[in-house]
C-alpha positions in Angstrom: 10.0 105.0 -1.0 11.2 105.5 -4.6 14.7 104.5 -3.8 13.6 101.2 -2.3 11.3 100.4 -5.1 13.7 100.9 -8.0 16.7 98.8 -8.7 19.7 100.5 -7.0 22.5 101.1 -9.4 25.4 103.4 -9.8 25.2 105.9 -12.7 27.8 104.0 -14.7 26.5 100.6 -14.0 26.1 98.8 -17.4 23.1 97.0 -16.1 21.3 100.3 -15.8 21.9 101.2 -19.5 20.9 97.7 -20.5 17.7 98.0 -18.6 17.0 101.3 -20.3 17.7 100.0 -23.8 15.8 96.8 -23.2 12.4 97.7 -21.5 11.4 94.0 -21.4 13.8 93.6 -18.5 11.5 95.7 -16.4 8.2 93.9 -16.9 6.2 93.6 -13.7 5.5 89.9 -13.8 3.7 89.9 -10.4 1.0 92.1 -12.0 0.8 89.9 -15.1 0.6 86.7 -13.2 -2.0 88.1 -10.8 -4.2 89.1 -13.8 -3.6 85.7 -15.4 -4.7 84.0 -12.1 -8.0 86.0 -12.2 -8.6 85.0 -15.8 -8.1 81.4 -15.0 -10.5 81.6 -12.0 -12.9 83.3 -14.4 -12.8 80.5 -17.0 -13.6 77.8 -14.4 -16.3 80.1 -12.9 -17.9 80.7 -16.3 -18.2 77.0 -16.9 -19.8 76.4 -13.5 -22.3 79.2 -14.1 -23.2 78.5 -17.7 -22.9 74.7 -18.3 -26.1 73.6 -16.5 -28.2 76.0 -18.6 -26.6 74.9 -21.8 -27.0 71.2 -21.0 -30.8 71.8 -20.5 -30.9 73.5 -23.9 -29.0 70.6 -25.5 -26.1 72.9 -26.4 -22.4 72.2 -25.9 -21.7 72.9 -22.2 -18.3 74.3 -23.1 -19.6 77.0 -25.5 -19.1 80.0 -23.3 -15.9 78.6 -21.7 -14.2 78.0 -25.1 -15.1 81.5 -26.3 -13.7 83.0 -23.1 -10.4 81.2 -23.7 -10.3 82.8 -27.2 -11.1 86.2 -25.6 -8.1 85.7 -23.2 -5.8 85.0 -26.1 -7.0 88.2 -27.8 -6.5 90.1 -24.5 -3.0 88.7 -24.1 -2.2 89.9 -27.6 -3.5 93.4 -26.8 -1.5 93.5 -23.5 1.8 92.6 -25.1 1.0 94.8 -28.1 0.6 97.8 -25.9 3.7 96.9 -24.0 5.7 96.5 -27.2 4.4 99.8 -28.9 4.7 101.8 -25.7 2.5 104.6 -24.3 4.5 107.3 -26.0 3.7 105.8 -29.4 0.0 105.4 -28.4 0.1 109.0 -27.2 0.5 110.2 -30.8 -2.6 108.2 -31.8 -4.8 109.4 -28.9 -7.0 111.8 -30.9 -7.7 109.5 -33.8 -8.6 106.8 -31.4 -10.8 109.2 -29.5 -12.6 110.3 -32.7 -13.2 106.7 -33.8 -14.6 105.8 -30.3 -16.9 108.8 -30.3 -18.1 108.0 -33.8 -18.9 104.4 -32.9 -20.8 105.5 -29.8 -22.8 107.9 -31.8 -23.6 105.3 -34.5 -24.6 102.8 -31.8 -26.9 105.4 -30.1 -28.6 106.4 -33.4 -28.9 102.7 -34.3 -30.7 102.1 -31.0 -33.1 105.0 -31.5 -34.0 104.1 -35.1 -34.6 100.4 -34.2 -36.4 101.2 -31.0 -34.2 98.9 -29.0 -31.5 99.4 -26.4 -28.1 98.9 -28.1 -25.0 98.4 -26.1 -22.8 96.6 -28.6 -22.2 95.9 -32.3 -23.1 92.4 -33.3 -20.4 91.2 -35.7 -21.6 87.7 -36.0 -19.1 85.5 -34.1 -18.3 88.3 -31.7 -19.9 91.6 -30.4 -18.0 94.7 -29.6 -19.1 97.1 -26.8 -17.8 100.6 -27.6 -18.4 101.7 -23.9 -15.7 99.3 -22.8 -13.3 100.5 -25.5 -14.0 104.1 -24.4 -12.4 103.5 -21.0 -8.8 103.0 -22.1 -9.1 105.5 -24.9 -10.4 108.3 -22.7 -7.7 107.7 -20.1 -5.1 107.9 -22.8 -6.5 111.1 -24.3 -6.8 112.9 -21.0 -3.3 111.8 -19.9 -1.8 113.0 -23.2 -3.8 116.3 -22.9 -2.6 117.2 -19.5 0.9 116.1 -20.3 0.9 118.8 -23.0 -0.3 121.4 -20.5 2.9 120.9 -18.5 1.9 122.9 -15.4 1.6 121.8 -11.7 -1.9 123.3 -11.6 -4.4 122.8 -14.4 -5.5 126.2 -15.8 -9.3 126.8 -15.9 -9.5 126.9 -19.7 -7.6 123.6 -20.0 -9.8 122.1 -17.4 -12.9 123.0 -19.3 -11.5 121.6 -22.6 -10.8 118.3 -20.8 -14.3 118.2 -19.3 -15.7 118.7 -22.8 -13.5 115.9 -24.1 -14.6 113.6 -21.4 -18.2 114.7 -21.5 -18.9 113.7 -25.1 -18.4 110.0 -24.7 -19.9 110.1 -21.1 -23.2 111.6 -22.5 -23.3 109.1 -25.4 -22.8 106.1 -23.1 -25.3 107.4 -20.5 -27.9 107.9 -23.3 -27.6 104.3 -24.5 -28.5 103.9 -21.5 -25.5 102.5 -19.7 -25.1 104.4 -16.4 -22.8 101.8 -14.9 -20.2 102.3 -17.7 -20.7 106.0 -17.7 -20.0 106.2 -14.0 -16.9 104.1 -14.3 -15.7 106.4 -17.2 -16.3 109.4 -14.9 -14.3 107.9 -12.1 -11.3 107.3 -14.4 -11.5 110.9 -15.5 -11.5 112.1 -11.9 -8.4 110.0 -11.2 -6.5 111.7 -14.0 -7.9 115.2 -13.0 -6.8 114.7 -9.4 -3.2 113.7 -10.2 -3.0 116.4 -12.9 -3.4 119.1 -10.3 -7.0 120.1 -10.7 -8.1 122.8 -8.2 -10.6 121.8 -5.5 -13.2 124.4 -6.6 -13.1 122.8 -10.1 -13.8 119.4 -8.5 -16.8 120.9 -6.7 -18.0 122.3 -10.0 -17.8 118.9 -11.7 -19.8 117.4 -8.8 -22.5 120.0 -9.1 -22.6 119.6 -12.9 -22.9 115.8 -12.5 -25.8 116.2 -10.1 -27.6 118.7 -12.4 -27.0 116.4 -15.3 -28.5 113.4 -13.5 -31.6 115.4 -12.4 -32.1 116.7 -16.0 -31.6 113.2 -17.3 -34.4 111.9 -15.1 -36.7 114.8 -16.0 -36.1 114.3 -19.8 -36.4 110.5 -19.6 -32.8 109.8 -20.5 -32.5 107.8 -17.3 -35.1 105.1 -17.7 -37.5 104.0 -15.0 -36.0 100.6 -14.7 -32.6 102.2 -14.0 -34.2 104.2 -11.1 -35.7 101.0 -9.9 -32.1 99.7 -9.3 -31.6 102.4 -6.7 -35.0 101.7 -5.2 -34.2 98.0 -5.0 -31.0 98.8 -3.1 -33.0 100.3 -0.2 -35.8 97.7 -0.5 -33.9 94.4 -0.7 -36.5 92.6 1.5 -39.5 93.9 -0.5 -42.0 91.2 -1.3 -45.0 93.2 -2.4 -43.8 95.4 -5.3 -44.1 93.3 -8.4 -42.0 95.7 -10.4 -39.0 95.4 -8.1 -39.2 91.6 -7.7 -36.8 90.7 -10.4 -34.0 93.0 -9.2 -34.7 92.2 -5.6 -34.6 88.5 -6.2 -31.3 88.8 -8.2 -29.6 90.5 -5.3 -31.2 88.3 -2.7 -30.1 85.1 -4.4 -26.6 86.5 -5.0 -26.2 87.4 -1.4 -27.6 84.0 -0.4 -25.1 82.3 -2.7 -22.1 84.1 -1.1 -23.4 83.4 2.4 -24.2 79.7 1.7 -20.6 79.0 0.8 -19.4 79.5 4.4 -15.7 79.5 5.0 -14.6 76.9 2.5 -17.5 76.7 0.0 -19.6 73.8 -1.2 -17.1 72.6 -3.7 -16.7 73.2 -7.4 -19.9 72.5 -9.4 -21.7 71.8 -6.1 -23.4 75.1 -5.7 -27.2 74.7 -5.5 -27.9 78.3 -6.4 -25.1 78.6 -9.0 -25.8 75.3 -10.8 -29.5 75.6 -10.2 -29.7 78.7 -12.5 -31.3 80.9 -9.9 -29.1 84.0 -10.6 -29.5 85.5 -14.1 -26.4 86.7 -16.0 -24.3 85.2 -13.3 -21.3 84.7 -15.6 -21.2 88.4 -16.5 -22.7 90.5 -13.8 -22.6 88.2 -10.7 -19.5 86.0 -11.0 -18.5 86.8 -7.4 -21.7 85.0 -6.1 -20.6 81.8 -7.9 -17.1 82.1 -6.4 -18.6 82.6 -2.9 -20.9 79.7 -3.0 -18.4 77.2 -4.4 -15.2 78.3 -2.7 -16.5 80.2 0.3 -14.9 83.0 2.2 -11.4 81.7 1.3 -12.2 81.8 -2.4 -13.6 85.4 -2.1 -10.5 86.4 -0.2 -8.2 85.0 -2.9 -10.0 87.0 -5.6 -10.0 90.2 -3.6 -6.4 89.7 -2.7 -5.4 89.3 -6.3 -7.1 92.5 -7.1 -5.3 94.1 -4.2 -2.0 92.9 -5.5 -2.7 94.4 -8.9 -3.9 97.7 -7.4 -0.8 97.9 -5.2 1.5 97.3 -8.1 -0.3 99.9 -10.2 -0.1 102.4 -7.3 3.7 101.9 -6.8 4.3 102.2 -10.5 2.4 105.5 -10.5 4.4 106.8 -7.6 7.6 106.0 -9.3 6.7 107.2 -12.8 9.0 109.9 -13.9 7.0 111.5 -16.7 3.7 113.4 -16.4 1.9 111.2 -19.0 3.0 108.1 -17.1 1.6 109.4 -13.8 -1.7 110.4 -15.4 -2.2 107.1 -17.3 -1.6 105.1 -14.1 -3.9 107.3 -12.1 -6.7 106.8 -14.5 -6.2 103.0 -14.6 -6.0 102.8 -10.8 -9.2 104.8 -10.2 -11.1 102.9 -12.9 -10.1 99.5 -11.7 -10.7 100.2 -8.0 -14.2 101.6 -8.7 -15.3 98.8 -11.1 -14.2 96.0 -8.7 -15.9 97.8 -5.8 -19.1 98.3 -7.8 -19.4 94.7 -9.1 -18.6 93.0 -5.7 -20.7 95.7 -3.9 -23.8 94.9 -5.9 -23.3 91.2 -5.4 -23.4 91.6 -1.6 -26.1 94.3 -1.7 -24.3 97.5 -0.8 -24.4 99.0 -4.3 -27.2 99.2 -6.9 -27.3 96.5 -9.6 -25.5 97.5 -12.8 -24.2 95.7 -15.9 -20.6 96.3 -15.0 -18.5 93.1 -15.3 -15.9 92.0 -12.8 -12.5 92.8 -14.5 -10.7 89.7 -15.8 -13.3 87.3 -14.2 -16.6 88.0 -16.0 -17.5 86.5 -19.3 -16.9 88.8 -22.3 -14.3 89.9 -24.8 -14.7 93.7 -24.9 -14.1 94.3 -21.3 -11.3 91.7 -21.1 -9.4 93.3 -24.0 -10.0 96.8 -22.6 -8.5 95.9 -19.3 -5.6 94.2 -21.0 -4.9 97.5 -22.8 -5.1 99.5 -19.5 -2.7 97.1 -17.8 -0.5 97.5 -20.9 -0.4 101.2 -20.2 0.9 100.6 -16.7 3.4 98.0 -17.8 4.7 100.4 -20.5 5.2 103.2 -18.0 7.1 100.8 -15.7 9.1 99.3 -18.5 10.3 102.6 -19.9 11.1 104.4 -16.6 14.6 105.9 -16.5 17.2 103.8 -14.6 
């Protein structure tokens, strides 16, 4: 498989040395263009989901759309910045980045407790920054660098414990915000790195047991709020019409599923969705963008979006298989696991097979923090691909 994926060259072929000296010859443009296509779909989708509400409020209907375009420009700069600097350079900055991320999460948590409000982001005026999104690429980088230093085919128990502590600190801080969706996504990325790094099966069982115990203790101590538990209850009671407390969540999912189903095969047409443009689905541009795509573009539109994610995941998988350095394999594994889980979770909650969470759909949902974070993670993968030996 490796031989067919890489460019076949003779050892003395000058093209090989040129490729090694000029990493930009190895950019995976299929991945870049697929991500770009998703962001373009996202921009049009955000306009369709937000403009009717803004018009009713007498606000510029392009407000969120224009901001998303600016976020895309920032994400593109982050992507090409990581590709230019390279993952080996970032590896040397892993621990300072980790320390800054943990500090920001702790400050945000303390700020939330002192103000008596749930705080998920820092409001910086024109923009807001969500540290939980920043933590995803940072933790993947830290763990990949950590296990690359270990340099063994099987992770020793003491190194495994140190890695769990490293991952556990931001995980607990994010879960305590509370943001269980982001915490779970962070955990899946960690598991991806652990799996490829050679963690023993019994250690995985231990992690699973620890996660269950932590969740039970969190419920008992009140860290997991009642409204978060309601999301799991709503998953199994989507047709409930009597419990007033669950009505908001149940109606969200019910309208989201109805929007996807109403689109049929080819959709009702752009800006013609009665549910999307009728403002029936709250936070549709961030949490439920897939429902707007389904209503306006039907099964075909949904297939295109899922296919684009499939292309990106396939390219990430192949780059991971062909990576010739431990840190490259670990980085790509973390990105693959995180992306696959987040896409599944967001689309799954839209069609009613997963509990509702605040996780955005990568590249498609409105927001700058997640868009830049995913650009950085794709930058990791591109850097690994660009700097592979010829």
